[in-house]
GUZATOR-917345 format. One line per field, with one value per residue: x, y, z of N, C-alpha, C in turn; residue number from 1; residue in three letters. Coordinates in nm, 2 decimals, m for minus. Atoms other than C-alpha are relative to their C-alpha. Layout:
N
nu: c(X/...);
nv: c(Y/...);
nw: c(Z/...);
cau: c(X/...);
cav: c(Y/...);
caw: c(Z/...);
cu: c(X/...);
cv: c(Y/...);
cw: c(Z/...);
domar: c(NUM/...);
dopa: c(ALA/...);
***
This chain:
170
nu: c(0.09/m0.04/m0.08/0.09/0.03/m0.12/0.00/0.10/m0.05/m0.11/0.07/0.06/m0.10/m0.06/0.10/m0.02/0.12/0.10/m0.04/m0.09/0.07/0.04/m0.12/m0.06/0.10/0.09/0.13/m0.02/0.09/m0.06/m0.14/0.00/0.09/m0.08/m0.09/0.07/0.04/m0.12/m0.04/0.10/m0.02/m0.07/0.10/0.09/m0.08/m0.03/m0.14/0.00/0.03/0.08/0.03/m0.12/m0.08/0.09/0.03/m0.04/0.10/0.12/m0.02/0.01/0.14/0.07/m0.04/0.07/0.14/0.01/m0.02/0.13/0.09/m0.05/0.01/0.14/0.03/m0.05/0.05/0.14/0.05/m0.07/m0.08/m0.13/m0.13/m0.02/0.09/m0.06/m0.12/0.05/0.06/m0.11/m0.07/0.10/0.05/m0.11/m0.12/m0.10/m0.04/0.07/m0.06/0.06/0.13/0.00/m0.04/0.11/0.11/m0.04/0.01/0.15/0.05/m0.05/0.03/0.14/0.04/m0.11/0.01/0.12/m0.04/m0.07/0.09/0.09/m0.08/m0.02/0.13/0.03/m0.09/0.05/0.13/m0.03/m0.06/0.11/0.08/m0.07/0.01/0.14/0.03/m0.09/0.00/m0.13/m0.09/m0.06/m0.14/m0.04/m0.11/0.05/0.08/m0.09/m0.06/0.10/0.02/m0.12/m0.08/0.04/m0.04/0.10/0.12/0.13/0.05/0.10/m0.08/m0.05/0.11/0.02/m0.11/0.04/0.11/m0.06/m0.07/0.11/0.06/m0.10/m0.02/0.13);
nv: c(m0.07/m0.13/m0.02/m0.01/0.14/0.04/m0.09/0.06/0.12/m0.04/m0.05/0.11/0.07/m0.09/m0.03/0.05/0.02/0.08/0.14/0.03/0.03/m0.13/m0.07/0.07/0.07/m0.10/0.03/m0.02/m0.10/m0.13/m0.02/0.00/m0.11/m0.12/0.01/m0.04/m0.14/m0.08/0.01/m0.09/m0.14/m0.07/m0.02/m0.11/m0.12/m0.04/0.03/0.07/m0.11/0.06/0.14/0.08/0.00/0.06/0.14/0.10/0.00/0.06/0.14/0.06/m0.01/0.10/0.13/0.01/0.02/0.14/0.08/0.00/0.09/0.14/0.04/0.04/0.11/0.12/0.04/0.00/0.06/0.13/0.00/0.08/m0.07/m0.04/m0.11/m0.12/m0.04/m0.05/m0.13/m0.10/m0.02/m0.07/m0.13/m0.08/0.00/0.07/0.13/0.11/0.05/m0.08/0.05/0.13/m0.03/m0.06/0.09/0.09/m0.08/0.00/0.13/0.02/m0.12/m0.05/m0.14/m0.10/m0.11/m0.08/m0.08/m0.11/m0.11/m0.05/m0.09/m0.12/m0.07/m0.04/m0.12/m0.10/m0.04/m0.07/m0.13/m0.08/m0.03/m0.10/m0.12/m0.05/m0.04/m0.10/m0.11/m0.07/0.05/0.13/m0.01/0.13/0.05/0.05/0.12/0.11/0.03/0.07/0.13/0.09/m0.01/0.10/0.13/0.07/0.01/0.03/m0.12/m0.07/m0.08/m0.12/m0.09/m0.07/m0.10/m0.11/m0.07/m0.07/m0.11/m0.10/m0.06/m0.09/m0.12/m0.07);
nw: c(m0.09/m0.03/m0.13/m0.11/m0.05/m0.08/m0.12/m0.09/m0.06/m0.09/m0.12/m0.07/m0.06/m0.10/m0.11/m0.13/m0.08/0.07/0.01/0.11/0.12/0.06/0.06/0.11/0.07/0.05/0.05/0.15/0.06/m0.04/0.05/0.14/0.04/0.00/0.11/0.12/m0.02/0.02/0.14/0.07/m0.03/0.11/0.10/m0.05/0.00/0.14/0.04/0.13/0.10/0.11/m0.02/0.02/m0.12/m0.10/0.05/m0.11/m0.10/0.05/0.02/m0.13/m0.05/0.08/m0.06/m0.13/0.03/0.03/m0.13/m0.07/0.07/m0.01/m0.14/m0.02/0.09/m0.05/m0.13/m0.01/0.12/0.02/0.12/0.00/0.01/0.14/0.03/m0.06/0.08/0.13/m0.02/m0.01/0.13/0.09/m0.05/m0.04/0.09/m0.07/0.05/m0.05/m0.12/m0.10/m0.03/m0.07/m0.14/m0.07/m0.03/m0.11/m0.12/m0.04/m0.05/m0.14/m0.08/0.04/m0.03/m0.01/0.10/m0.04/m0.12/0.05/0.05/m0.11/m0.08/0.07/0.01/m0.14/m0.03/0.08/m0.06/m0.12/0.04/0.04/m0.12/m0.07/0.08/0.00/m0.14/m0.05/0.10/0.00/m0.10/0.04/0.04/0.04/m0.08/m0.13/0.03/0.02/m0.13/m0.07/0.06/m0.01/m0.13/m0.10/0.05/0.07/m0.08/0.08/0.06/m0.09/m0.10/0.07/0.00/m0.13/m0.01/0.09/m0.07/m0.11/0.07/0.04/m0.12/m0.07/0.09/0.02);
cau: c(1.66/1.67/1.90/1.59/1.53/1.89/1.86/1.54/1.72/2.03/1.80/1.62/1.94/2.06/1.74/1.78/1.53/1.36/1.36/1.62/1.36/1.25/1.61/1.71/1.38/1.07/0.73/0.74/0.45/0.63/0.99/0.93/0.64/0.88/1.12/0.86/0.74/1.10/1.15/0.84/0.96/1.21/0.92/0.70/0.98/1.01/1.36/1.26/1.27/1.09/0.96/1.30/1.48/1.19/1.21/1.40/1.15/0.86/1.00/1.03/0.67/0.55/0.75/0.59/0.24/0.30/0.42/0.08/m0.10/0.13/0.14/m0.24/m0.26/m0.04/m0.19/m0.55/m0.61/m0.38/m0.17/0.12/0.48/0.48/0.17/0.35/0.67/0.47/0.28/0.61/0.77/0.45/0.41/0.76/1.09/1.28/1.46/1.30/1.55/1.43/1.08/1.17/1.35/1.06/0.79/0.99/1.01/0.63/0.58/0.78/0.68/0.30/0.18/0.52/0.47/0.12/0.27/0.51/0.24/0.00/0.28/0.35/m0.02/m0.06/0.23/0.09/m0.26/m0.11/0.09/m0.23/m0.42/m0.15/m0.14/m0.52/m0.53/m0.23/m0.26/0.02/0.16/0.25/0.62/0.73/1.05/0.87/0.63/0.92/1.08/0.76/0.74/1.10/1.20/1.03/1.18/0.98/0.63/0.28/0.10/m0.18/0.09/0.24/m0.10/m0.12/0.22/0.10/m0.22/m0.02/0.20/m0.12/m0.26/0.07/0.08/m0.29);
cav: c(3.14/3.50/3.64/3.71/3.34/3.28/3.58/3.42/3.09/3.26/3.46/3.15/2.97/3.26/3.28/3.23/3.09/2.87/2.49/2.34/2.20/2.56/2.67/2.39/2.23/2.39/2.41/2.37/2.60/2.88/2.83/2.75/2.99/3.27/3.14/3.17/3.51/3.64/3.53/3.74/4.06/4.16/4.12/4.35/4.60/4.62/4.46/4.27/4.52/4.29/3.94/3.82/3.93/3.77/3.43/3.24/3.35/3.27/2.93/2.85/2.98/2.75/2.46/2.53/2.55/2.21/2.08/2.17/1.98/1.67/1.66/1.65/1.42/1.16/1.17/1.25/1.13/0.83/0.93/0.70/0.80/0.81/1.04/1.28/1.28/1.33/1.63/1.80/1.74/1.85/2.17/2.30/2.38/2.15/1.83/1.49/1.40/1.70/1.57/1.22/1.36/1.58/1.32/1.08/1.36/1.40/1.03/1.03/1.38/1.42/1.78/1.94/2.13/2.24/2.36/2.59/2.78/2.79/2.95/3.21/3.29/3.32/3.57/3.77/3.77/3.88/4.16/4.28/4.26/4.47/4.72/4.76/4.80/5.03/5.24/5.50/5.34/5.02/4.97/4.67/4.64/4.61/4.36/4.14/4.17/4.04/3.75/3.63/3.72/3.42/3.14/2.87/2.87/2.74/2.98/3.04/3.15/3.38/3.53/3.60/3.78/3.99/4.07/4.18/4.40/4.56/4.62/4.78/5.02/5.11);
caw: c(2.33/2.43/2.70/2.91/2.94/3.06/3.30/3.45/3.51/3.66/3.90/3.99/4.08/4.30/4.51/4.88/5.12/4.86/4.84/4.61/4.38/4.31/4.24/4.01/3.91/3.79/3.65/3.27/3.20/3.40/3.29/2.93/2.91/3.01/2.75/2.47/2.61/2.61/2.25/2.15/2.31/2.03/1.78/1.99/2.01/1.63/1.60/1.29/1.00/0.75/0.71/0.59/0.91/1.11/0.92/1.20/1.46/1.24/1.15/1.52/1.59/1.31/1.46/1.80/1.65/1.50/1.84/1.98/1.71/1.73/2.11/2.11/1.81/1.97/2.32/2.26/1.90/1.92/1.62/1.53/1.54/1.16/1.15/1.38/1.17/0.85/1.00/1.09/0.75/0.57/0.77/0.86/0.68/0.92/0.83/0.88/1.15/1.35/1.32/1.43/1.74/1.83/1.79/2.01/2.26/2.25/2.30/2.63/2.75/2.71/2.72/2.74/2.42/2.54/2.87/2.69/2.51/2.81/3.01/2.75/2.70/3.08/3.11/2.82/2.99/3.32/3.15/2.99/3.32/3.48/3.20/3.20/3.58/3.62/3.30/3.32/3.63/3.45/3.41/3.20/3.39/3.72/3.57/3.45/3.79/3.95/3.70/3.74/4.10/4.27/4.07/3.90/4.04/3.93/3.71/3.97/4.22/3.96/3.92/4.29/4.28/3.98/4.16/4.46/4.23/4.09/4.43/4.56/4.26/4.26);
cu: c(0.06/0.07/m0.09/m0.03/0.12/0.01/m0.10/0.06/0.12/m0.06/m0.06/0.10/0.07/m0.10/0.04/m0.13/m0.11/0.05/0.08/m0.07/m0.05/0.12/0.05/m0.10/m0.09/m0.13/0.01/m0.08/0.06/0.13/0.00/m0.10/0.07/0.10/m0.07/m0.04/0.13/0.04/m0.10/0.03/0.07/m0.10/m0.09/0.07/0.04/0.14/0.01/m0.05/m0.10/m0.02/0.13/0.09/m0.07/m0.01/0.04/m0.11/m0.13/0.00/m0.02/m0.15/m0.08/0.03/m0.08/m0.15/m0.02/0.02/m0.13/m0.09/0.05/m0.01/m0.15/m0.04/0.05/m0.07/m0.15/m0.07/0.06/0.07/0.12/0.12/0.01/m0.10/0.06/0.11/m0.05/m0.06/0.11/0.06/m0.09/m0.02/0.12/0.12/0.11/0.02/m0.08/0.06/m0.04/m0.14/0.00/0.04/m0.11/m0.12/0.04/0.00/m0.14/m0.05/0.03/m0.03/m0.13/m0.02/0.11/m0.02/m0.12/0.04/0.08/m0.09/m0.10/0.08/0.02/m0.13/m0.04/0.08/m0.05/m0.14/0.03/0.06/m0.12/m0.09/0.07/0.00/m0.13/m0.03/0.08/0.01/0.14/0.10/0.07/0.14/0.04/0.11/m0.04/m0.08/0.09/0.07/m0.10/m0.01/0.12/0.07/m0.04/0.04/m0.12/m0.12/m0.12/m0.06/m0.11/0.07/0.06/m0.11/m0.02/0.11/m0.03/m0.11/0.05/0.08/m0.10/m0.05/0.10/0.02/m0.13/m0.02);
cv: c(0.14/0.01/0.02/m0.13/m0.04/0.09/m0.06/m0.12/0.03/0.06/m0.11/m0.08/0.07/0.03/m0.07/m0.03/m0.07/m0.14/m0.02/m0.04/0.12/0.07/m0.08/m0.09/0.10/m0.05/0.04/0.11/0.14/0.02/0.01/0.11/0.14/0.00/0.04/0.15/0.08/0.00/0.10/0.15/0.08/0.03/0.12/0.13/0.05/m0.03/m0.07/0.10/m0.05/m0.15/m0.09/m0.01/m0.08/m0.15/m0.10/m0.01/m0.06/m0.15/m0.07/0.01/m0.11/m0.14/m0.02/m0.02/m0.15/m0.09/m0.02/m0.10/m0.15/m0.05/m0.05/m0.12/m0.13/m0.05/0.00/m0.07/m0.13/m0.01/m0.09/0.09/0.06/0.12/0.13/0.05/0.06/0.14/0.10/0.02/0.06/0.15/0.09/m0.01/m0.09/m0.14/m0.11/m0.05/0.09/m0.04/m0.13/0.03/0.06/m0.09/m0.10/0.07/0.01/m0.13/m0.02/0.11/0.06/0.14/0.10/0.12/0.09/0.09/0.13/0.12/0.05/0.10/0.14/0.08/0.06/0.13/0.12/0.05/0.08/0.14/0.09/0.04/0.11/0.13/0.07/0.06/0.13/0.12/0.06/m0.04/m0.13/0.03/m0.15/m0.06/m0.06/m0.13/m0.12/m0.04/m0.09/m0.15/m0.09/0.00/m0.11/m0.14/m0.07/m0.03/m0.04/0.13/0.07/0.08/0.12/0.10/0.07/0.11/0.12/0.08/0.09/0.12/0.10/0.07/0.10/0.12/0.08/0.11);
cw: c(0.03/0.13/0.12/0.06/0.09/0.13/0.10/0.07/0.10/0.13/0.08/0.08/0.12/0.11/0.13/0.07/m0.08/m0.01/m0.12/m0.12/m0.08/m0.06/m0.12/m0.08/m0.07/m0.04/m0.15/m0.05/0.04/m0.07/m0.15/m0.06/0.00/m0.11/m0.13/0.01/m0.03/m0.15/m0.08/0.02/m0.11/m0.12/0.04/m0.01/m0.14/m0.05/m0.13/m0.11/m0.11/0.02/m0.02/0.13/0.11/m0.04/0.11/0.11/m0.05/m0.02/0.14/0.06/m0.08/0.06/0.13/m0.02/m0.03/0.12/0.07/m0.06/0.02/0.14/0.03/m0.09/0.06/0.13/0.01/m0.12/m0.04/m0.14/0.02/m0.01/m0.14/m0.04/0.05/m0.09/m0.13/0.02/0.01/m0.14/m0.10/0.03/0.05/m0.10/0.06/m0.07/0.06/0.13/0.12/0.04/0.08/0.15/0.08/0.03/0.11/0.13/0.05/0.06/0.15/0.09/m0.03/0.06/0.02/m0.09/0.03/0.12/m0.04/m0.04/0.10/0.09/m0.06/m0.01/0.14/0.03/m0.08/0.06/0.13/m0.03/m0.04/0.11/0.07/m0.07/0.00/0.14/0.03/m0.10/0.00/0.10/m0.03/m0.05/m0.04/0.07/0.14/m0.02/m0.02/0.13/0.09/m0.06/0.03/0.14/0.10/m0.04/m0.07/0.10/m0.09/m0.05/0.09/0.11/m0.06/m0.01/0.13/0.02/m0.09/0.06/0.11/m0.05/m0.04/0.12/0.06/m0.08/m0.02/0.11);
domar: c(1/2/3/4/5/6/7/8/9/10/11/12/13/14/15/16/17/18/19/20/21/22/23/24/25/26/27/28/29/30/31/32/33/34/35/36/37/38/39/40/41/42/43/44/45/46/47/48/49/50/51/52/53/54/55/56/57/58/59/60/61/62/63/64/65/66/67/68/69/70/71/72/73/74/75/76/77/78/79/80/81/82/83/84/85/86/87/88/89/90/91/92/93/94/95/96/97/98/99/100/101/102/103/104/105/106/107/108/109/110/111/112/113/114/115/116/117/118/119/120/121/122/123/124/125/126/127/128/129/130/131/132/133/134/135/136/137/138/139/140/141/142/143/144/145/146/147/148/149/150/151/152/153/154/155/156/157/158/159/160/161/162/163/164/165/166/167/168/169/170);
dopa: c(MET/CYS/CYS/LEU/TYR/HIS/MET/GLN/LEU/ALA/ILE/GLN/GLN/GLU/LEU/GLU/ASP/VAL/PRO/MET/PHE/ARG/LYS/PHE/GLY/GLY/TYR/THR/ALA/TYR/THR/GLU/GLY/TRP/GLY/LEU/TYR/SER/GLU/PHE/ILE/PRO/LYS/GLU/MET/GLY/PHE/TYR/ALA/ASP/PRO/TYR/SER/ASP/PHE/GLY/ARG/LEU/ALA/MET/GLU/LEU/TRP/ARG/ALA/CYS/ARG/LEU/VAL/ILE/ASP/THR/GLY/ILE/HIS/ALA/LYS/LYS/TRP/THR/ARG/GLU/GLU/GLY/ILE/LYS/TYR/TYR/THR/ASP/ASN/THR/PRO/ASN/ALA/GLU/LEU/ASP/ALA/VAL/LYS/MET/VAL/GLU/ARG/HIS/ILE/VAL/MET/PRO/SER/GLN/ALA/THR/ALA/TYR/LYS/ILE/GLY/MET/LEU/LYS/ILE/LEU/GLU/LEU/ARG/GLU/LYS/ALA/LYS/THR/ALA/LEU/LYS/ALA/LYS/PHE/ASP/ILE/ARG/GLU/PHE/HIS/GLU/VAL/VAL/ILE/SER/HIS/GLY/ALA/ILE/PRO/LEU/ASN/VAL/LEU/GLU/GLU/PHE/VAL/ASP/ALA/TYR/ILE/ASP/SER/LYS/SER);
***
């Protein structure tokens, strides 16, 4: 994971005047959503010169896309463990042992994979909302500060903080 992800966790643990569960626990959609979002930033900044240098990130993106399919397949479509493993091995470059571990994780942690992606998409949506509203006043560093300075919070609360940021800059 990107250093931005680790920075978010460090800031969260150093917060004062927040309950312990917010310092050391979290909301998966927020925490892991920020993790996925932070992995996307180098791509946006043009740090991958060509598809070959981007292969690792693309492989992980493919892996996560399969996670969404399998998480839903197991819990909504009643797929078997074997069907989930086969889907991973048919659609990713990863070893079968990776697929087994991940399917077993899906079985005991319903919707976790979905929460990751929902969190990332929400942060991207809020960033676009702020960029559109603030135009030239938008500062990506300030936006990131708003997103990570309150610790792990529900996405609707994060949106309230972003809305307040937009109002304060307008």
